C-alpha positions as CSV (number, residue, x, y, z in Angstrom):
1,M,63.5,30.1,-46.8
2,D,62.9,31.3,-43.3
3,K,64.9,30.1,-40.3
4,L,64.7,30.6,-36.5
5,K,67.7,32.0,-34.6
6,I,67.6,31.0,-30.9
7,R,69.9,32.0,-28.1
8,G,69.2,29.6,-25.3
9,G,69.3,29.9,-21.5
10,H,66.3,32.1,-20.8
11,R,63.5,31.2,-18.3
12,L,60.0,31.6,-19.7
13,Q,57.6,33.8,-17.7
14,G,54.2,35.3,-18.4
15,T,50.9,34.5,-20.1
16,L,50.1,33.3,-23.6
17,D,46.9,32.5,-25.5
18,V,46.6,29.0,-27.0
19,A,45.4,29.1,-30.6
20,G,42.5,27.1,-32.1
21,A,43.3,23.5,-33.0
22,K,44.6,22.9,-36.5
23,N,43.3,19.3,-36.4
24,A,39.8,20.6,-35.6
25,A,39.8,23.7,-37.9
26,L,40.7,21.7,-41.1
27,P,37.8,19.2,-40.9
28,E,35.5,21.9,-39.8
29,L,36.4,24.0,-42.9
30,C,35.5,20.9,-45.0
31,A,32.3,20.5,-43.1
32,A,31.1,23.9,-44.5
33,L,31.0,22.2,-47.9
34,L,28.0,20.1,-46.7
35,T,25.6,23.1,-46.8
36,A,24.7,25.9,-49.2
37,E,24.2,28.3,-46.2
38,P,26.9,30.5,-44.7
39,V,29.0,29.0,-41.9
40,T,31.1,31.1,-39.5
41,L,34.0,29.6,-37.6
42,S,35.8,31.6,-34.8
43,N,39.2,30.9,-33.2
44,V,40.7,29.6,-36.5
45,P,44.5,29.7,-36.3
46,R,46.6,31.5,-38.9
47,L,48.6,28.5,-40.1
48,Q,50.0,27.4,-43.5
49,D,47.7,24.4,-43.6
50,V,44.7,26.5,-42.9
51,S,45.7,28.9,-45.7
52,T,46.1,25.9,-48.0
53,M,42.7,24.5,-47.1
54,L,41.1,27.9,-47.7
55,K,42.8,28.2,-51.1
56,L,41.5,24.7,-51.9
57,I,37.9,25.4,-51.1
58,R,38.0,28.8,-52.8
59,N,39.1,27.0,-55.9
60,M,35.9,24.9,-55.7
61,G,33.8,28.1,-55.9
62,V,33.4,28.7,-52.1
63,T,33.7,32.2,-50.8
64,A,35.9,32.2,-47.7
65,E,37.3,35.2,-45.7
66,H,39.8,34.8,-42.9
67,Q,39.7,37.9,-40.7
68,E,42.4,39.2,-38.3
69,D,40.3,38.2,-35.2
70,G,40.4,34.5,-36.3
71,R,36.9,34.4,-37.7
72,V,36.3,32.6,-41.1
73,T,33.0,33.0,-42.9
74,L,32.4,30.4,-45.6
75,D,29.6,30.2,-48.2
76,A,29.5,27.1,-50.3
77,G,26.2,28.0,-52.0
78,G,28.1,28.7,-55.2
79,L,30.4,25.6,-55.1
80,N,30.7,24.4,-58.7
81,N,34.0,22.5,-58.9
82,P,34.0,19.5,-56.5
83,E,37.7,18.8,-57.1
84,A,40.9,19.0,-54.9
85,P,43.8,19.2,-57.4
86,Y,47.3,18.0,-56.5
87,D,48.9,21.4,-56.8
88,L,46.8,22.6,-53.9
89,V,47.0,19.6,-51.6
90,K,50.6,18.3,-52.2
91,T,51.8,19.8,-48.9
92,M,48.7,18.8,-46.7
93,R,47.4,15.4,-45.7
94,A,44.1,16.8,-44.5
95,S,42.9,17.4,-48.1
96,V,41.3,13.9,-48.0
97,L,38.7,15.4,-45.7
98,A,37.1,17.0,-48.7
99,L,36.1,13.6,-50.2
100,G,33.3,12.7,-47.8
101,P,31.5,16.1,-47.8
102,L,31.7,16.6,-51.6
103,L,30.5,13.1,-52.3
104,A,27.6,13.4,-49.8
105,R,26.4,16.7,-51.1
106,F,27.0,16.5,-54.8
107,G,27.2,12.8,-55.5
108,H,30.7,13.0,-57.1
109,A,34.2,14.2,-56.3
110,K,37.7,14.2,-57.6
111,V,40.3,14.5,-54.8
112,S,44.1,14.1,-55.2
113,L,45.9,11.6,-53.0
114,P,47.3,13.8,-50.2
115,G,50.8,15.0,-49.3
116,G,52.2,16.3,-46.0
117,C,54.9,15.4,-43.5
118,A,57.2,12.5,-44.4
119,I,56.6,10.7,-41.1
120,G,55.3,7.4,-42.4
121,S,52.4,5.8,-44.2
122,R,48.9,7.1,-43.6
123,P,47.0,5.1,-46.2
124,V,43.7,6.4,-47.5
125,D,42.4,2.9,-48.2
126,Q,40.4,3.0,-45.0
127,H,38.6,6.1,-46.3
128,I,37.9,4.4,-49.6
129,K,36.6,1.2,-48.0
130,G,34.3,3.0,-45.7
131,L,32.8,5.3,-48.4
132,Q,32.4,2.2,-50.7
133,A,30.5,0.5,-47.9
134,M,28.1,3.5,-48.0
135,G,27.5,2.9,-51.7
136,A,30.1,5.0,-53.4
137,Q,32.0,3.9,-56.5
138,I,35.7,5.0,-56.1
139,T,38.6,4.4,-58.3
140,V,42.2,5.7,-58.0
141,D,43.6,6.9,-61.3
142,H,46.8,9.0,-62.0
143,G,47.0,10.0,-58.3
144,Y,43.4,11.0,-57.9
145,M,40.5,9.4,-56.1
146,L,37.5,9.5,-58.4
147,A,34.2,9.1,-56.5
148,S,30.6,8.9,-57.6
149,L,27.2,7.4,-56.7
150,P,25.7,4.6,-58.8
151,A,23.2,5.5,-61.4
152,G,19.8,6.2,-59.9
153,R,21.1,7.0,-56.4
154,S,21.1,10.6,-55.1
155,R,22.4,9.9,-51.6
156,L,24.9,7.7,-49.8
157,K,23.3,5.0,-47.7
158,G,23.9,4.3,-44.0
159,T,25.8,1.3,-43.0
160,H,28.1,-0.3,-40.4
161,I,31.8,0.7,-40.8
162,T,34.5,-1.0,-38.8
163,T,38.0,0.2,-39.7
164,D,41.1,-2.0,-39.6
165,M,42.8,0.7,-37.5
166,V,41.9,3.7,-35.5
167,T,41.9,6.6,-38.0
168,V,41.2,10.2,-37.0
169,T,40.6,11.6,-40.5
170,G,38.7,8.5,-41.5
171,T,36.3,8.9,-38.6
172,E,35.9,12.6,-39.5
173,N,35.3,11.8,-43.2
174,F,32.7,9.1,-42.4
175,M,30.9,11.3,-39.9
176,M,30.6,14.1,-42.4
177,A,29.5,11.8,-45.2
178,A,27.0,10.0,-43.0
179,A,25.4,13.3,-41.9
180,L,23.7,13.5,-45.3
181,A,23.3,9.8,-46.0
182,E,20.1,7.9,-46.1
183,G,19.5,6.0,-42.9
184,E,21.7,5.2,-39.9
185,T,25.5,4.8,-40.0
186,V,27.4,3.2,-37.1
187,L,31.2,3.8,-36.9
188,E,33.0,1.1,-34.9
189,N,36.6,1.5,-33.8
190,A,36.1,5.3,-34.1
191,A,38.8,7.7,-33.0
192,Q,38.1,9.5,-29.7
193,E,40.2,12.6,-30.0
194,P,38.7,15.9,-28.8
195,E,38.9,17.3,-32.3
196,I,36.4,14.5,-33.3
197,G,34.0,15.7,-30.6
198,D,34.4,19.3,-31.7
199,L,33.6,18.4,-35.3
200,A,30.5,16.4,-34.1
201,E,29.3,19.4,-32.1
202,M,29.6,21.7,-35.2
203,L,27.7,19.2,-37.3
204,I,25.0,19.0,-34.7
205,K,24.6,22.8,-34.8
206,M,24.2,22.3,-38.6
207,G,21.3,19.9,-38.0
208,A,23.1,16.6,-38.0
209,R,22.0,13.8,-35.7
210,I,25.0,12.3,-34.0
211,E,25.6,10.6,-30.7
212,G,28.5,8.6,-29.1
213,H,31.3,11.0,-30.3
214,G,34.1,10.7,-27.8
215,T,33.6,6.9,-27.6
216,R,34.6,4.0,-29.9
217,R,31.1,3.8,-31.4
218,I,29.5,6.7,-33.1
219,R,25.9,6.7,-34.4
220,I,24.8,9.1,-37.2
221,Q,21.2,9.3,-38.4
222,G,21.3,10.9,-41.9
223,V,19.3,14.0,-42.7
224,E,18.3,15.4,-46.1
225,R,20.0,18.7,-45.7
226,L,22.2,20.7,-43.3
227,H,22.1,24.4,-42.6
228,G,24.6,27.1,-41.6
229,C,25.9,27.7,-38.1
230,Q,28.4,29.5,-35.9
231,H,31.1,27.5,-34.2
232,Q,34.2,28.2,-32.1
233,V,37.2,25.9,-32.8
234,V,38.4,24.1,-29.7
235,A,41.8,25.1,-28.3
236,D,44.9,23.2,-29.7
237,R,45.9,20.6,-27.2
238,I,49.2,19.9,-29.1
239,E,50.2,23.6,-29.0
240,T,49.3,23.6,-25.3
241,G,51.5,20.5,-24.7
242,T,54.4,22.0,-26.7
243,F,54.5,25.1,-24.6
244,L,54.2,23.1,-21.4
245,C,57.3,21.1,-22.4
246,A,59.1,24.3,-23.3
247,V,58.5,25.8,-19.9
248,A,59.3,22.5,-18.2
249,A,62.7,22.4,-20.0
250,T,63.7,26.0,-19.6
251,G,62.3,26.6,-16.2
252,G,59.8,29.4,-15.5
253,D,56.2,30.2,-14.6
254,V,53.7,30.5,-17.5
255,V,49.9,30.6,-17.7
256,L,48.3,29.2,-20.8
257,R,45.0,30.8,-21.4
258,H,42.3,28.7,-23.1
259,G,44.3,25.5,-22.5
260,R,42.2,22.4,-21.8
261,A,43.9,20.2,-19.2
262,D,41.2,17.5,-19.7
263,H,42.4,17.1,-23.3
264,L,46.0,16.5,-22.3
265,E,45.8,14.4,-19.1
266,V,48.5,11.8,-20.0
267,V,51.1,14.5,-20.9
268,I,50.3,16.5,-17.8
269,D,50.6,13.5,-15.6
270,K,54.1,12.8,-17.1
271,L,55.2,16.4,-16.6
272,R,54.1,16.2,-13.0
273,D,56.0,12.9,-12.5
274,A,59.0,14.7,-14.0
275,G,58.8,17.4,-11.3
276,A,56.9,20.3,-12.9
277,R,54.1,21.9,-10.9
278,I,50.9,22.2,-12.8
279,E,47.5,23.6,-11.8
280,S,44.5,24.1,-14.1
281,G,41.0,25.5,-14.0
282,E,38.3,26.7,-16.4
283,G,40.1,28.1,-19.4
284,F,43.7,28.0,-18.1
285,I,46.7,25.9,-17.3
286,R,49.6,27.1,-15.2
287,I,53.0,25.4,-15.2
288,Q,56.0,26.2,-12.9
289,S,59.4,24.5,-13.3
290,D,62.8,24.9,-11.8
291,G,64.5,23.5,-14.8
292,R,66.2,20.1,-14.8
293,L,63.5,17.5,-14.2
294,K,63.4,13.7,-14.0
295,A,63.4,11.7,-17.3
296,Q,60.1,9.9,-18.1
297,S,59.5,6.9,-20.3
298,F,56.4,6.8,-22.4
299,R,54.7,4.9,-25.3
300,T,52.6,6.7,-27.9
301,T,49.0,5.3,-28.5
302,E,45.7,6.5,-29.8
303,Y,43.7,9.0,-27.7
304,P,43.3,9.0,-24.7
305,G,46.9,7.6,-24.6
306,F,50.1,9.6,-25.0
307,P,49.8,11.5,-28.4
308,T,52.3,10.8,-31.1
309,D,52.1,14.5,-31.9
310,M,53.8,15.1,-28.5
311,Q,56.5,12.5,-28.8
312,A,59.2,14.7,-30.2
313,Q,58.6,17.6,-27.8
314,F,58.7,15.4,-24.7
315,M,61.8,13.7,-26.1
316,A,63.6,17.1,-26.2
317,L,62.7,17.5,-22.6
318,N,64.1,14.1,-21.7
319,C,67.3,15.0,-23.4
320,I,68.2,17.5,-20.6
321,S,66.4,15.6,-17.8
322,Q,68.1,13.6,-15.1
323,G,68.4,9.9,-15.8
324,A,67.5,7.6,-18.8
325,S,64.2,7.1,-20.5
326,K,62.7,4.9,-23.2
327,V,60.4,6.5,-25.9
328,T,58.3,4.0,-27.8
329,E,56.6,5.1,-31.0
330,T,53.7,2.9,-32.1
331,I,51.8,5.1,-34.5
332,F,54.2,6.2,-37.3
333,E,57.3,4.3,-38.5
334,N,59.3,7.3,-39.5
335,R,58.7,9.6,-36.5
336,F,62.3,9.5,-35.1
337,M,63.8,11.8,-37.8
338,H,64.4,14.5,-35.2
339,V,66.8,12.3,-33.3
340,N,69.8,13.0,-35.5
341,E,69.2,16.7,-35.2
342,L,68.9,16.5,-31.4
343,V,72.2,14.6,-31.4
344,R,73.8,17.5,-33.3
345,L,72.9,19.6,-30.3
346,G,74.6,17.2,-27.9
347,A,71.8,14.8,-26.9
348,H,72.6,11.2,-26.2
349,I,70.0,9.0,-28.0
350,Q,70.1,5.5,-29.4
351,I,67.4,4.1,-31.7
352,D,66.4,0.4,-31.7
353,G,63.5,0.0,-34.1
354,K,60.4,1.6,-32.5
355,V,62.3,2.5,-29.3
356,S,64.6,5.4,-28.6
357,V,66.7,5.3,-25.4
358,V,67.6,8.8,-24.2
359,E,70.4,9.4,-21.7
360,G,69.8,12.9,-20.1
361,V,72.8,15.3,-20.3
362,Q,73.7,18.3,-18.2
363,K,73.6,20.7,-21.2
364,L,73.0,21.0,-24.9
365,S,75.1,23.2,-27.3
366,G,73.8,25.4,-30.0
367,A,74.2,24.3,-33.6
368,V,72.5,24.5,-37.0
369,V,69.7,21.9,-37.3
370,M,67.1,21.1,-39.9
371,A,63.4,20.5,-39.3
372,T,62.1,17.3,-41.0
373,D,58.4,17.5,-40.0
374,L,55.9,19.6,-38.0
375,R,56.4,18.2,-34.5
376,A,60.1,17.6,-35.1
377,S,60.4,21.4,-35.7
378,A,58.9,22.1,-32.3
379,S,61.3,19.7,-30.5
380,L,64.3,21.5,-32.1
381,V,62.9,24.8,-30.9
382,I,62.6,23.5,-27.3
383,A,66.1,22.1,-27.5
384,G,67.4,25.4,-28.8
385,L,65.7,27.3,-25.9
386,V,67.9,25.4,-23.4
387,A,71.1,25.0,-25.4
388,E,74.1,27.1,-24.7
389,G,74.9,29.5,-27.5
390,E,73.1,30.0,-30.7
391,T,70.8,27.5,-32.5
392,I,69.6,27.9,-36.0
393,V,66.5,25.9,-37.0
394,D,66.2,25.6,-40.8
395,R,63.2,24.6,-42.9
396,I,60.7,26.1,-40.4
397,Y,57.9,26.0,-43.1
398,H,57.1,22.7,-41.4
399,L,56.6,24.6,-38.1
400,D,54.4,27.2,-39.8
401,R,52.0,24.4,-40.9
402,G,50.9,23.8,-37.3
403,Y,51.9,26.7,-35.0
404,D,50.5,30.1,-35.1
405,R,53.5,32.5,-34.9
406,M,55.4,30.4,-32.3
407,E,58.4,32.7,-32.2
408,L,56.2,35.7,-31.3
409,K,54.6,33.8,-28.4
410,L,57.9,32.6,-27.1
411,R,59.5,36.1,-27.3
412,G,56.6,37.4,-25.3
413,L,57.6,35.0,-22.6
414,G,61.2,36.1,-22.5
415,A,62.8,33.8,-25.0
416,D,65.6,35.2,-27.2
417,I,64.3,34.0,-30.6
418,E,63.8,35.6,-34.0
419,R,62.7,34.7,-37.5
420,V,65.4,35.2,-40.1
421,K,64.6,35.6,-43.7
């Protein structure tokens, strides 16, 4: 099992390229299932979750090739096995995104209930309710969602769907399914994340009729068939935010190429309030930091609020900032599992339900820590970059699910970090 060995205390300097967004690439790989024509995606990150998704769709009979330059060419013309088995999806929540496209194109699907990070409940009942409203018959049996269309129907039917909560993968599943449905589908309480908009733009290139993406109401006029397309995956705003926090914590001067400041406004505002200097333009974000900043309180909410996927990384920054801060997590109930590991490094944090109170300290000290989920891994790397001495981060398979060779990018900026087998 791989680990990261980090020797802290080095300022970060230089330029790095932000990878394509995991949370855009995964649904867009599934969107290729909607057509029998070839689809080419570029800027696809080399991540464990992407590899798992490619393995999953190849198992369905899809040809898929991931090239070194980040391009993936998919051809679902020979898809003959509309099933997502548990063995292939047990480590990845995004597997549920196959349900909508398979059902819409083939009229039936068998998809395992998903796995992934142990950060709290992310129920699939919203997906099931929405697709049932579109006319699907879905049962859950022995850990699988079994979906089909009623006898005599060849297509899902358009409808109004209002979810009980804002769900990103639910919005994506409904949007993909509705693209081939009969009539109009209106999604109320839709997620507004940039990755939703990027998926919508890809579907439009495939011939879908979608409007309102990026707002709470999305309208989709179903079409009879979709065709192939070429599409570039949007830059990863969470990777961007993670590296911004790393530079803010360690001090330094780094340019993030391909970073989108407009997708990360709340985080950037907090970093500026903390004392970091940030400028941005077309295709870049530059951050300069002198090191110890001012602690910032924040509350996670759905986009465009402060993202839950940036909570752990910003908390690591708060640990060595001046003053006290309150971090309130409203999205997932188990997303403070990194706190105990940060405390092992010398952080002062108290948890009270959904709130963590962080008292900034002058320094952290290296220790052996264990990653518990994807973003927790990133927070421990940031803490290790500023800690005195050596930090070992164990179980970094979590990190590899969402960051494209993070240690190589950090080493290119001057960090003393290496992967240990």
